[in-house]
N, C-alpha and C positions, 0 to 999 in steps of 0.2 A: 302086842294086844296092848292096850291104857289099861293102866290096874283102877282107873277111877273116870267115871265119864259124869258130867256136870248135865243134866235136864232142864234146861233153861225155863223152867214153869214154878210158877207157887199152886200150880193146882193138885191137890194131893189124890186125884183120883188118876190122872195122867202118869204121873211120878208111879202110883202103884202096880200101873199099866207095864208100863215098860220093866221095873222091877219082875213083874212076874212072870215077863217073855224070856229074859235073860235067865232068869234061875231055871225056870225049864227046858233053856238051853244047854244049863251043866256050864255057862262061863262064869270064873271067879273074878266077874268083875263090878266094882260095888257102884250105885248108882244113888249118885247126889241130887237135890234138889236147891233151888236158889234161895231157899231156907238155912240151908247149910255153910251159906256163906254170909259176908255182910253185903248189907245192900246197899244197891249202888238205881242209879237211874233208868230203868229197863227203855228200851227205843221205842217209839209211837212205830202202829205199824200201819205206814204211811206206801208201803208197795201195793200195786194192783194186783198182783198175784200171790197164790199161798206160798208159792218158792220163794218169792222176791222178802218176803214178812218172815219167813223161818229165816235164811240167813240173817237176816238181823237179827234176829235175839239169836244168834246161835254165834255170832263175831262178836257180841257185847259180852255173852255168857261169858267166850272163850277171852277175851282178852280181860274183861275185870278178874276172874277166878283165876287164868290161870292153868286150867284145865280141858281139855278135850271134851268139846260142848257140841249138845243136841239140840234142836230147839224144831219143835211140830208146828206147822200153820194148818187147820182144817179149817172145812164146811161144808154147808148143804147146798147144793144145788138143784134148783127145783124147775122142771122144765117148761111150767108154765108160765113160770116168773123168767124166762131167758135166760137160765140158771145162775139167779138169786137167790138168794140171800150173797154165796159166794164168800168173797172175802168178809164180807160184813155181815157174817154170821151170829157174830157173838154181840152184835150191836146193833140188831136189824132193828127194834122197835126204838132204839138211842142210845144215847153213849153212857148213860146209869142205868140201863136196862137188866133184868135176869132172865132166867130161863124162861117161867112161867110168863111172862109178857110176850119175850119173843113165838114162842108156843104162841099164845093169842093171837097173835098177831098173825102168822102165818096161815092157822089158822081160820083168819076174818080173810085173808086175799084170795085163799082158795075155796070158800065157801061157796058152794053150787058145782063146784068144776066134779065131773064124774071119776070114778077112778081109773079108768083108760088114761086118764089127762095128767094124774096125778104123779108122776113119773117123776124122781130123783135120784140124786148119788151124792153119795159122804165120799170128798176129797180129802187128803191128805199128801202135805209135804214135808217128810223129813230130811230136815238141812244139820250136817256134820262138819267144825271148824275147829282144827285145831291151833293149840298157840304157836306152831311153826306154819300158819297159814293153808294145810289143808284142806281143800273143800271139796263137800258132797255131798248127793242130794238124793232121797230115796222117793220114790211116790207109791199109793196104797190109793184103793177105791173100793167102795162096798154100794152096787143097785141096790132100789129095790123103790118104795114108793111112799105117799105121806095117806096115814089113814085120816080116819075124819073124826076123830078123839084122842086123849091121852089116852095110853094104857099101860102099867107095868111100874115097879119101883126103883129098878136097878137102871145102872147107867147116869147120863146129864145131858146138858142142852137138848136138842131136839130128838133124844134117843125114843120118849113116850108117844113121839109119833110117827117114826120111818121104821117102814116093814121090809127086812131086808127080803131081795128079790129070792126065790124059793120060799119063803117062810110063811106062816100067816100068824103070827104075833112080833110086838115089837121090839125093836132093839131094848128096850127097856124092860123088856119078859126074859130076856134071858139071860144066863150066868155070867158073870165077868169071864171065866175061860171060854164060855160061846161064844160071846161076842168077839173076845179075844181072836178067835178062831178064824173069822171072819170078816172085822173090821178092817176100814179105812186103815184108821192108826197100825192096827195089830199085823194087818201088811205090810206097812212100810219099815214098822218096827221088827219086823221079822228079817226084811231085805236088811235091815244096819246091822241085827246080829250076826247076820251070815256072812256080812264085810266082817265085825270081830273076830269070830270063829276064823275067818280066810287068814289073821294077821299074826294066830295062835305058834 
């Protein structure tokens, strides 16, 4: 089992999420982020799949840091929009957009669409690349629907608009631990943590 793992992200919430799950599993693995290393040119997310983009980021981090690296690419697939925004989730309203702008565009695109047609799911591909060339990937999913107005103060991205299946609150109204237990990224990360445990 590696002593250190680099999560190829500058997103502190994603880093905290992985650290929480690794710690809850009782593993003595130090989880680092890109901020713990000298800056390097991060690859453009040019692939058409979550898995492809995750491998681009993980491979670059493993090469630049010399550590086992993991990277996720995640997004929202909305039934009414034929699976979009998909891999463009973070840039849905433009290359320099923020979460509020993305959420506003999504709500506008679903304006007038009834509840039964607002189905959606979060998707995550978590890729691992080691310096010696090992490559693995794990997938996670969280089904649900898009609400008609944002709610909640936790989470990020589309969380204020997403009601997980079986619940009547948005992901942003869940505590971090509650969200981790059902989220697409949480599911993928737990599969990765199970892999680490198998190496112990």
